[in-house]
C-alpha positions as a Markdown table, in Angstrom:
| # | Residue | x | y | z |
|---|---|---|---|---|
| 1 | Unk | -31.6 | -13.0 | 92.3 |
| 2 | Unk | -33.3 | -9.7 | 93.7 |
| 3 | Unk | -31.5 | -10.4 | 97.3 |
| 4 | Unk | -28.4 | -11.4 | 96.2 |
| 5 | Unk | -25.4 | -9.2 | 97.1 |
| 6 | Unk | -23.7 | -10.0 | 93.7 |
| 7 | Unk | -20.8 | -8.1 | 92.5 |
| 8 | Unk | -22.9 | -6.4 | 90.0 |
| 9 | Unk | -25.0 | -4.5 | 92.6 |
| 10 | Unk | -21.1 | -3.5 | 94.7 |
| 11 | Unk | -20.7 | 0.4 | 93.2 |
| 12 | Unk | -17.9 | 0.5 | 91.8 |
| 13 | Unk | -18.7 | -2.4 | 89.5 |
| 14 | Unk | -21.9 | -0.1 | 88.3 |
| 15 | Unk | -19.8 | 2.5 | 87.8 |
| 16 | Unk | -17.3 | 0.2 | 85.2 |
| 17 | Unk | -20.0 | -1.4 | 83.5 |
| 18 | Unk | -22.2 | 2.3 | 83.3 |
| 19 | Unk | -19.0 | 3.7 | 81.7 |
| 20 | Unk | -19.0 | 1.1 | 79.1 |
| 21 | Unk | -23.0 | 1.3 | 78.8 |
| 22 | Unk | -22.5 | 4.9 | 77.8 |
| 23 | Unk | -19.7 | 4.1 | 75.4 |
| 24 | Unk | -22.5 | 1.8 | 73.1 |
| 25 | Unk | -21.0 | -1.4 | 74.2 |
| 26 | Unk | -22.5 | -3.9 | 77.2 |
| 27 | Unk | -26.3 | -3.1 | 76.0 |
| 28 | Unk | -27.9 | -4.8 | 79.2 |
| 29 | Unk | -29.1 | -3.6 | 82.0 |
| 30 | Unk | -29.7 | -5.5 | 85.1 |
| 31 | Unk | -32.6 | -6.1 | 86.3 |
| 32 | Unk | -33.7 | -5.5 | 82.8 |
| 33 | Unk | -35.6 | -2.0 | 82.6 |
| 34 | Unk | -37.3 | -2.1 | 79.0 |
| 35 | Unk | -36.7 | 2.1 | 78.8 |
| 36 | Unk | -33.1 | 1.9 | 79.6 |
| 37 | Unk | -32.3 | -0.6 | 77.5 |
| 38 | Unk | -33.9 | 1.9 | 74.9 |
| 39 | Unk | -31.7 | 4.2 | 75.6 |
| 40 | Unk | -28.4 | 2.6 | 75.5 |
| 41 | Unk | -29.3 | 0.9 | 72.2 |
| 42 | Unk | -29.4 | 4.9 | 71.2 |
| 43 | Unk | -26.2 | 5.4 | 72.5 |
| 44 | Unk | -24.7 | 2.8 | 70.6 |
| 45 | Unk | -26.3 | 3.5 | 66.9 |
| 46 | Unk | -25.2 | 7.4 | 68.2 |
| 47 | Unk | -21.5 | 6.1 | 68.1 |
| 48 | Unk | -22.2 | 4.0 | 64.5 |
| 49 | Unk | -23.4 | 6.9 | 62.9 |
| 50 | Unk | -20.6 | 8.8 | 64.4 |
| 51 | Unk | -18.0 | 5.8 | 62.7 |
| 52 | Unk | -19.5 | 6.6 | 59.5 |
| 53 | Unk | -19.3 | 10.2 | 59.3 |
| 54 | Unk | -15.9 | 10.3 | 60.3 |
| 55 | Unk | -14.8 | 7.4 | 57.0 |
| 56 | Unk | -16.9 | 9.4 | 54.8 |
| 57 | Unk | -15.2 | 12.4 | 55.8 |
| 58 | Unk | -12.0 | 10.7 | 55.4 |
| 59 | Unk | -12.8 | 9.7 | 52.0 |
| 60 | Unk | -14.3 | 13.1 | 50.3 |
| 61 | Unk | -11.1 | 14.8 | 52.0 |
| 62 | Unk | -9.0 | 12.1 | 50.5 |
| 63 | Unk | -5.7 | 14.4 | 49.4 |
| 64 | Unk | -6.0 | 16.4 | 52.6 |
| 65 | Unk | -6.0 | 13.1 | 55.1 |
| 66 | Unk | -4.0 | 10.7 | 53.2 |
| 67 | Unk | -0.4 | 10.6 | 52.2 |
| 68 | Unk | -1.1 | 10.6 | 48.1 |
| 69 | Unk | 2.9 | 10.6 | 46.8 |
| 70 | Unk | 2.7 | 6.9 | 46.2 |
| 71 | Unk | 0.3 | 3.8 | 45.8 |
| 72 | Unk | 2.0 | 1.6 | 48.6 |
| 73 | Unk | 1.5 | 4.5 | 51.4 |
| 74 | Unk | -1.9 | 5.6 | 50.3 |
| 75 | Unk | -3.4 | 1.9 | 51.1 |
| 76 | Unk | -1.1 | 1.9 | 54.1 |
| 77 | Unk | -2.7 | 5.2 | 55.2 |
| 78 | Unk | -6.4 | 4.1 | 54.3 |
| 79 | Unk | -4.9 | 0.9 | 56.1 |
| 80 | Unk | -4.6 | 2.8 | 59.5 |
| 81 | Unk | -8.1 | 4.4 | 59.5 |
| 82 | Unk | -10.7 | 2.3 | 57.7 |
| 83 | Unk | -9.5 | -0.8 | 59.6 |
| 84 | Unk | -10.5 | 0.4 | 63.0 |
| 85 | Unk | -13.7 | 2.0 | 62.3 |
| 86 | Unk | -14.7 | -1.0 | 60.5 |
| 87 | Unk | -13.6 | -3.2 | 63.7 |
| 88 | Unk | -15.1 | -0.9 | 66.2 |
| 89 | Unk | -18.5 | -0.5 | 63.7 |
| 90 | Unk | -18.4 | -4.4 | 64.1 |
| 91 | Unk | -18.1 | -5.0 | 68.1 |
| 92 | Unk | -20.8 | -2.1 | 68.2 |
| 93 | Unk | -23.3 | -4.6 | 65.8 |
| 94 | Unk | -22.4 | -7.6 | 68.6 |
| 95 | Unk | -23.4 | -5.4 | 71.7 |
| 96 | Unk | -26.5 | -5.3 | 69.7 |
| 97 | Unk | -27.0 | -8.8 | 68.4 |
| 98 | Unk | -25.7 | -10.3 | 72.2 |
| 99 | Unk | -26.9 | -8.3 | 74.8 |
| 100 | Unk | -28.8 | -11.7 | 75.8 |
| 101 | Unk | -25.6 | -13.9 | 76.3 |
| 102 | Unk | -24.3 | -10.8 | 78.0 |
| 103 | Unk | -27.6 | -11.1 | 80.7 |
| 104 | Unk | -27.0 | -14.8 | 81.2 |
| 105 | Unk | -23.2 | -14.5 | 81.8 |
| 106 | Unk | -24.3 | -11.5 | 84.8 |
| 107 | Unk | -26.9 | -14.2 | 86.2 |
| 108 | Unk | -24.6 | -17.1 | 86.0 |
| 109 | Unk | -21.7 | -14.8 | 87.8 |
| 110 | Unk | -24.6 | -14.0 | 90.4 |
| 111 | Unk | -25.5 | -17.8 | 90.9 |
| 112 | Unk | -22.0 | -18.7 | 91.0 |
| 113 | Unk | -21.7 | -16.3 | 94.1 |
| 114 | Unk | -24.7 | -17.3 | 95.9 |
| 115 | Unk | -23.7 | -21.1 | 95.6 |
| 116 | Unk | -20.9 | -19.9 | 97.2 |
| 117 | Unk | -22.3 | -17.3 | 100.1 |
| 118 | Unk | -25.1 | -20.4 | 100.8 |
| 119 | Unk | -22.1 | -22.6 | 101.5 |
| 120 | Unk | -21.0 | -20.0 | 104.3 |
| 121 | Unk | -17.7 | -19.3 | 101.6 |
| 122 | Unk | -16.9 | -15.8 | 101.8 |
| 123 | Unk | -16.5 | -14.0 | 98.9 |
| 124 | Unk | -17.8 | -10.0 | 99.3 |
| 125 | Unk | -13.5 | -9.3 | 100.4 |
| 126 | Unk | -12.1 | -11.1 | 97.1 |
| 127 | Unk | -14.9 | -9.5 | 94.8 |
| 128 | Unk | -14.1 | -5.7 | 96.7 |
| 129 | Unk | -10.1 | -6.5 | 96.1 |
| 130 | Unk | -10.4 | -7.8 | 92.4 |
| 131 | Unk | -12.7 | -4.7 | 91.6 |
| 132 | Unk | -9.7 | -2.0 | 93.5 |
| 133 | Unk | -6.9 | -3.9 | 91.4 |
| 134 | Unk | -9.1 | -4.2 | 88.5 |
| 135 | Unk | -10.1 | -0.2 | 88.5 |
| 136 | Unk | -6.4 | 1.2 | 88.7 |
| 137 | Unk | -5.2 | -1.5 | 86.0 |
| 138 | Unk | -8.2 | 0.0 | 83.4 |
| 139 | Unk | -7.3 | 3.3 | 84.4 |
| 140 | Unk | -3.6 | 2.7 | 84.3 |
| 141 | Unk | -3.7 | 1.4 | 80.9 |
| 142 | Unk | -7.0 | 3.0 | 78.8 |
| 143 | Unk | -5.3 | 6.4 | 80.4 |
| 144 | Unk | -1.7 | 5.4 | 79.1 |
| 145 | Unk | -2.6 | 4.5 | 75.6 |
| 146 | Unk | -4.9 | 7.8 | 75.4 |
| 147 | Unk | -2.4 | 10.0 | 77.3 |
| 148 | Unk | 0.3 | 8.7 | 74.1 |
| 149 | Unk | -2.7 | 9.2 | 71.2 |
| 150 | Unk | -3.2 | 12.8 | 72.5 |
| 151 | Unk | 1.0 | 13.5 | 72.7 |
| 152 | Unk | 1.1 | 12.5 | 69.2 |
| 153 | Unk | -1.8 | 14.6 | 68.0 |
| 154 | Unk | 0.0 | 17.7 | 69.7 |
| 155 | Unk | 3.6 | 17.0 | 68.3 |
| 156 | Unk | 2.2 | 16.5 | 64.7 |
| 157 | Unk | -0.2 | 19.3 | 64.9 |
| 158 | Unk | 1.5 | 22.4 | 64.0 |
| 159 | Unk | 2.2 | 20.7 | 60.7 |
| 160 | Unk | 0.4 | 21.4 | 58.2 |
| 161 | Unk | -0.3 | 17.9 | 56.2 |
| 162 | Unk | -3.1 | 15.5 | 56.4 |
| 163 | Unk | -1.8 | 13.4 | 59.3 |
| 164 | Unk | -2.7 | 15.6 | 62.5 |
| 165 | Unk | -6.6 | 15.2 | 60.8 |
| 166 | Unk | -6.1 | 11.3 | 60.3 |
| 167 | Unk | -4.6 | 10.7 | 63.6 |
| 168 | Unk | -7.6 | 12.6 | 65.0 |
| 169 | Unk | -10.2 | 11.0 | 62.9 |
| 170 | Unk | -8.5 | 7.6 | 64.4 |
| 171 | Unk | -8.9 | 8.2 | 68.0 |
| 172 | Unk | -11.9 | 7.7 | 68.5 |
| 173 | Unk | -12.2 | 3.6 | 67.1 |
| 174 | Unk | -9.0 | 3.1 | 68.2 |
| 175 | Unk | -10.5 | 4.4 | 71.9 |
| 176 | Unk | -13.7 | 2.1 | 71.1 |
| 177 | Unk | -11.4 | -1.2 | 70.5 |
| 178 | Unk | -9.3 | -0.4 | 73.1 |
| 179 | Unk | -12.5 | -0.6 | 75.0 |
| 180 | Unk | -13.9 | -3.8 | 74.2 |
| 181 | Unk | -10.5 | -5.2 | 75.2 |
| 182 | Unk | -11.1 | -4.1 | 78.5 |
| 183 | Unk | -14.8 | -5.0 | 79.3 |
| 184 | Unk | -13.7 | -8.6 | 77.9 |
| 185 | Unk | -10.6 | -8.5 | 80.8 |
| 186 | Unk | -12.8 | -7.6 | 83.1 |
| 187 | Unk | -15.1 | -10.5 | 82.5 |
| 188 | Unk | -11.8 | -12.7 | 82.5 |
| 189 | Unk | -10.5 | -11.2 | 85.7 |
| 190 | Unk | -14.0 | -11.9 | 87.2 |
| 191 | Unk | -13.5 | -15.3 | 86.1 |
| 192 | Unk | -10.4 | -15.6 | 87.8 |
| 193 | Unk | -11.1 | -14.6 | 90.6 |
| 194 | Unk | -14.3 | -17.1 | 91.3 |
| 195 | Unk | -12.2 | -20.1 | 90.4 |
| 196 | Unk | -9.2 | -18.7 | 92.4 |
| 197 | Unk | -11.6 | -18.6 | 95.3 |
| 198 | Unk | -13.1 | -22.2 | 94.3 |
| 199 | Unk | -8.9 | -23.0 | 94.7 |
| 200 | Unk | -9.0 | -22.1 | 98.2 |
| 201 | Unk | -12.0 | -23.6 | 99.6 |
| 202 | Unk | -10.7 | -27.3 | 98.0 |
| 203 | Unk | -7.2 | -26.5 | 99.8 |
| 204 | Unk | -9.2 | -26.4 | 102.5 |
| 205 | Unk | -11.4 | -29.5 | 101.7 |
| 206 | Unk | -7.9 | -31.1 | 100.9 |
| 207 | Unk | -6.8 | -30.4 | 104.7 |
| 208 | Unk | -10.2 | -31.6 | 106.0 |
| 209 | Unk | -9.8 | -34.9 | 103.9 |
| 210 | Unk | -6.4 | -35.9 | 105.5 |
| 211 | Unk | -6.8 | -35.2 | 108.8 |
| 212 | Unk | -8.0 | -39.2 | 109.7 |
| 213 | Unk | -9.2 | -37.9 | 113.1 |
| 214 | Unk | -11.0 | -34.9 | 111.8 |
| 215 | Unk | -13.0 | -37.2 | 108.8 |
| 216 | Unk | -13.5 | -39.8 | 111.0 |
| 217 | Unk | -16.8 | -37.2 | 112.4 |
| 218 | Unk | -20.0 | -37.9 | 110.7 |
| 219 | Unk | -20.5 | -34.3 | 110.6 |
| 220 | Unk | -17.3 | -33.4 | 109.4 |
| 221 | Unk | -17.5 | -35.8 | 106.5 |
| 222 | Unk | -21.1 | -33.9 | 105.6 |
| 223 | Unk | -19.7 | -30.7 | 105.4 |
| 224 | Unk | -16.7 | -32.2 | 103.4 |
| 225 | Unk | -19.4 | -33.4 | 100.8 |
| 226 | Unk | -21.5 | -30.5 | 101.2 |
| 227 | Unk | -19.0 | -27.7 | 100.5 |
| 228 | Unk | -17.4 | -29.9 | 97.6 |
| 229 | Unk | -21.1 | -30.4 | 96.1 |
| 230 | Unk | -21.3 | -26.8 | 96.1 |
| 231 | Unk | -17.9 | -26.3 | 94.2 |
| 232 | Unk | -18.7 | -28.6 | 91.8 |
| 233 | Unk | -22.1 | -26.7 | 90.9 |
| 234 | Unk | -19.9 | -23.4 | 91.4 |
| 235 | Unk | -17.5 | -24.9 | 88.5 |
| 236 | Unk | -20.1 | -25.9 | 86.6 |
| 237 | Unk | -21.9 | -22.7 | 86.0 |
| 238 | Unk | -18.6 | -20.9 | 85.6 |
| 239 | Unk | -17.4 | -23.6 | 83.0 |
| 240 | Unk | -21.1 | -22.2 | 80.9 |
| 241 | Unk | -19.6 | -19.0 | 81.5 |
| 242 | Unk | -16.2 | -19.4 | 79.4 |
| 243 | Unk | -18.8 | -20.8 | 77.1 |
| 244 | Unk | -21.0 | -17.9 | 76.7 |
| 245 | Unk | -17.8 | -15.2 | 76.9 |
| 246 | Unk | -16.3 | -17.1 | 74.0 |
| 247 | Unk | -20.2 | -16.6 | 71.8 |
| 248 | Unk | -20.4 | -13.2 | 72.9 |
| 249 | Unk | -17.2 | -11.7 | 72.3 |
| 250 | Unk | -15.3 | -14.7 | 69.5 |
| 251 | Unk | -16.2 | -12.6 | 67.0 |
| 252 | Unk | -15.1 | -9.1 | 68.4 |
| 253 | Unk | -12.0 | -10.4 | 69.6 |
| 254 | Unk | -11.1 | -12.1 | 66.1 |
| 255 | Unk | -11.6 | -8.6 | 64.4 |
| 256 | Unk | -10.2 | -6.7 | 67.1 |
| 257 | Unk | -6.8 | -8.7 | 67.5 |
| 258 | Unk | -6.2 | -9.0 | 63.5 |
| 259 | Unk | -6.6 | -5.0 | 63.7 |
| 260 | Unk | -4.2 | -4.8 | 65.9 |
| 261 | Unk | -1.7 | -7.0 | 63.7 |
| 262 | Unk | -2.9 | -5.2 | 60.5 |
| 263 | Unk | -1.9 | -1.8 | 62.3 |
| 264 | Unk | 1.4 | -2.8 | 64.0 |
| 265 | Unk | 2.6 | -4.1 | 61.1 |
| 266 | Unk | 1.7 | -0.2 | 59.2 |
| 267 | Unk | 3.0 | 1.4 | 61.8 |
| 268 | Unk | 6.3 | -0.1 | 62.3 |
| 269 | Unk | 6.6 | -0.2 | 58.7 |
| 270 | Unk | 5.7 | 3.6 | 59.1 |
| 271 | Unk | 8.9 | 3.6 | 61.4 |
| 272 | Unk | 11.2 | 2.2 | 59.0 |
| 273 | Unk | 10.3 | 4.7 | 56.6 |
| 274 | Unk | 10.7 | 7.4 | 59.3 |
| 275 | Unk | 14.3 | 6.2 | 60.5 |
| 276 | Unk | 16.0 | 5.2 | 57.2 |
| 277 | Unk | 14.2 | 6.8 | 54.1 |
| 278 | Unk | 13.5 | 10.0 | 56.2 |
| 279 | Unk | 9.8 | 10.3 | 55.4 |
| 280 | Unk | 9.0 | 12.0 | 58.4 |
| 281 | Unk | 9.5 | 15.3 | 59.9 |
| 282 | Unk | 8.7 | 13.6 | 63.5 |
| 283 | Unk | 10.0 | 10.2 | 63.9 |
| 284 | Unk | 9.1 | 10.5 | 67.5 |
| 285 | Unk | 5.5 | 10.8 | 66.7 |
| 286 | Unk | 6.1 | 8.2 | 64.2 |
| 287 | Unk | 7.7 | 5.5 | 66.8 |
| 288 | Unk | 4.7 | 6.3 | 69.3 |
| 289 | Unk | 2.0 | 5.6 | 67.1 |
| 290 | Unk | 2.5 | 1.6 | 68.1 |
| 291 | Unk | 2.9 | 2.0 | 71.7 |
| 292 | Unk | -0.9 | 2.5 | 72.3 |
| 293 | Unk | -1.9 | -0.6 | 70.6 |
| 294 | Unk | 0.7 | -2.7 | 72.3 |
| 295 | Unk | -0.3 | -1.2 | 75.6 |
| 296 | Unk | -3.6 | -2.6 | 75.9 |
| 297 | Unk | -3.0 | -5.6 | 73.9 |
| 298 | Unk | -0.2 | -7.4 | 75.7 |
| 299 | Unk | -2.2 | -7.2 | 79.1 |
| 300 | Unk | -5.3 | -8.5 | 77.8 |
| 301 | Unk | -3.6 | -11.7 | 76.5 |
| 302 | Unk | -1.3 | -12.1 | 79.2 |
| 303 | Unk | -5.2 | -12.1 | 81.4 |
| 304 | Unk | -6.8 | -14.3 | 79.3 |
| 305 | Unk | -3.9 | -16.6 | 79.8 |
| 306 | Unk | -3.6 | -16.1 | 83.5 |
| 307 | Unk | -7.9 | -16.8 | 84.1 |
| 308 | Unk | -7.2 | -20.0 | 83.2 |
| 309 | Unk | -4.4 | -20.6 | 84.9 |
| 310 | Unk | -6.5 | -22.1 | 88.3 |
| 311 | Unk | -7.9 | -25.1 | 86.5 |
| 312 | Unk | -5.2 | -27.3 | 86.3 |
| 313 | Unk | -4.5 | -27.2 | 90.1 |
| 314 | Unk | -8.3 | -27.6 | 90.6 |
| 315 | Unk | -8.0 | -30.8 | 88.6 |
| 316 | Unk | -4.9 | -31.8 | 90.9 |
| 317 | Unk | -7.0 | -31.1 | 94.7 |
| 318 | Unk | -10.1 | -33.1 | 92.9 |
| 319 | Unk | -7.9 | -35.6 | 92.1 |
| 320 | Unk | -6.3 | -35.9 | 95.2 |
| 321 | Unk | -10.0 | -35.8 | 97.4 |
| 322 | Unk | -10.4 | -38.6 | 95.6 |
| 323 | Unk | -7.1 | -40.9 | 96.5 |
| 324 | Unk | -6.5 | -40.2 | 99.7 |
| 325 | Unk | -8.1 | -40.3 | 102.8 |
| 326 | Unk | -11.5 | -40.1 | 101.0 |
| 327 | Unk | -14.6 | -42.0 | 103.1 |
| 328 | Unk | -15.4 | -44.7 | 100.6 |
| 329 | Unk | -19.2 | -43.2 | 100.6 |
| 330 | Unk | -18.0 | -40.6 | 98.9 |
| 331 | Unk | -15.4 | -42.0 | 96.4 |
| 332 | Unk | -18.3 | -41.9 | 93.5 |
| 333 | Unk | -19.0 | -38.7 | 93.7 |
| 334 | Unk | -15.6 | -37.7 | 94.0 |
| 335 | Unk | -14.8 | -39.8 | 90.9 |
| 336 | Unk | -17.6 | -38.7 | 88.8 |
| 337 | Unk | -16.2 | -34.8 | 89.7 |
| 338 | Unk | -12.7 | -35.9 | 89.0 |
| 339 | Unk | -13.6 | -37.5 | 85.5 |
| 340 | Unk | -15.6 | -34.6 | 84.4 |
| 341 | Unk | -12.7 | -31.9 | 86.0 |
| 342 | Unk | -10.5 | -33.8 | 83.2 |
| 343 | Unk | -12.7 | -33.8 | 80.1 |
| 344 | Unk | -14.0 | -30.3 | 80.2 |
| 345 | Unk | -11.5 | -27.8 | 78.3 |
| 346 | Unk | -12.0 | -24.3 | 79.1 |
| 347 | Unk | -10.2 | -21.9 | 77.1 |
| 348 | Unk | -10.7 | -17.9 | 75.7 |
| 349 | Unk | -10.9 | -18.1 | 71.4 |
| 350 | Unk | -12.0 | -16.1 | 68.8 |
| 351 | Unk | -15.0 | -17.8 | 67.2 |
| 352 | Unk | -12.2 | -21.1 | 66.9 |
| 353 | Unk | -9.6 | -19.1 | 64.9 |
| 354 | Unk | -7.4 | -19.0 | 67.7 |
| 355 | Unk | -6.8 | -19.7 | 71.3 |
| 356 | Unk | -5.8 | -16.2 | 73.3 |
| 357 | Unk | -2.8 | -16.9 | 75.3 |
| 358 | Unk | 0.8 | -16.7 | 75.2 |
| 359 | Unk | 1.2 | -18.8 | 72.3 |
| 360 | Unk | -0.7 | -16.3 | 70.5 |
| 361 | Unk | 1.9 | -13.6 | 70.8 |
| 362 | Unk | 4.8 | -15.6 | 69.6 |
| 363 | Unk | 2.5 | -16.3 | 66.2 |
| 364 | Unk | 1.7 | -12.6 | 65.8 |
| 365 | Unk | 5.3 | -11.6 | 66.6 |
| 366 | Unk | 6.2 | -14.4 | 63.5 |
| 367 | Unk | 4.2 | -13.2 | 61.4 |
| 368 | Unk | 4.5 | -9.6 | 61.5 |
| 369 | Unk | 8.1 | -10.1 | 61.3 |
| 370 | Unk | 7.5 | -12.1 | 57.7 |
| 371 | Unk | 4.8 | -8.9 | 56.8 |
| 372 | Unk | 7.2 | -6.1 | 57.6 |
| 373 | Unk | 10.3 | -8.0 | 55.4 |
| 374 | Unk | 7.8 | -8.2 | 52.4 |
| 375 | Unk | 6.5 | -4.3 | 52.9 |
| 376 | Unk | 10.3 | -3.3 | 52.7 |
| 377 | Unk | 11.2 | -4.5 | 50.4 |
| 378 | Unk | 8.8 | -3.0 | 48.2 |
| 379 | Unk | 9.6 | 0.2 | 49.8 |
| 380 | Unk | 13.2 | -0.5 | 48.8 |
| 381 | Unk | 12.6 | -0.9 | 45.4 |
| 382 | Unk | 10.3 | 1.8 | 44.8 |
| 383 | Unk | 12.8 | 4.1 | 46.0 |
| 384 | Unk | 16.5 | 2.6 | 44.2 |
| 385 | Unk | 15.1 | 0.7 | 41.7 |
| 386 | Unk | 12.3 | 3.2 | 40.3 |
| 387 | Unk | 13.7 | 6.4 | 42.3 |
| 388 | Unk | 10.6 | 7.1 | 43.5 |
| 389 | Unk | 10.0 | 10.6 | 45.4 |
| 390 | Unk | 9.4 | 9.9 | 48.8 |
């Protein structure tokens, strides 16, 4: 492991991981250093204390920070702060308790890369390109989301109501939850990068197997067999990585996406009030509140969905190797590999509650529409029947 030129040891990857560590997440070191890990755990404890202080301050200055004009508005306001804080607190807690799984994930990523390089498969160029693409996406998404949050605070800062304090207190937990999604996106996109390398090498193996003149040579048969053994070993490790990712992030994903779902409902509820009931002096700020969530949530779901897209292609290529032009004494190996691929099921889920793919977006949109209709009906009943001042 020490001689590996793994992705963890590439400069950009180290900086990305260090950034997450400084934000209290991914509380591991590679290789393990006890003192440094204690420092990182101290950072995590500091962020937890900061979250407790934030929610305590909000509850103490309830009338200053929240809208007290009606019970539904107060309930919505408290949800907008309490749920992001509790979600971020839970994610940090998971970083403490699940850090051994993170270590196993990186050890297995190292194992996949060493296995591929040991068979003469070049990975460094692919991984460097991946890191550049990910760093660009990270800066763009997180920078855009944080920029919108800051712009909202700047717009409403001259106001004398508690909205500006509400948004300022919510900035840190929203950022922490956003970084959790981006950290998981780092894993899923790295996972996809290795799957794409396997697809490229299987295509080369398929071309060799279908070349009747070349495959008759014993040397080429041996090369084909060794390469496919390497690819099978690498895919098995990637399948285990998928299981470790689900164990490490399953509950964090569930709480994070549920938090985004609830906050989006609340934000759209306030948008309705701002436009149709003239409840806000800053309608532009009300509209923008939902954008930081959407900016990171949709790319995250798209990344999770696309990360497992190469798997059907791998299954097809393996079955083609088994069915066409394969030497008979390799038949058993390819048959076992093909059957294994048919039985393996790889996906990213939130501890079994739901799978992260495009179908989740459809479900979220439908559920948000239903709850919005319910809240709007309550609001209209308050406004027109009981004539409650907005």
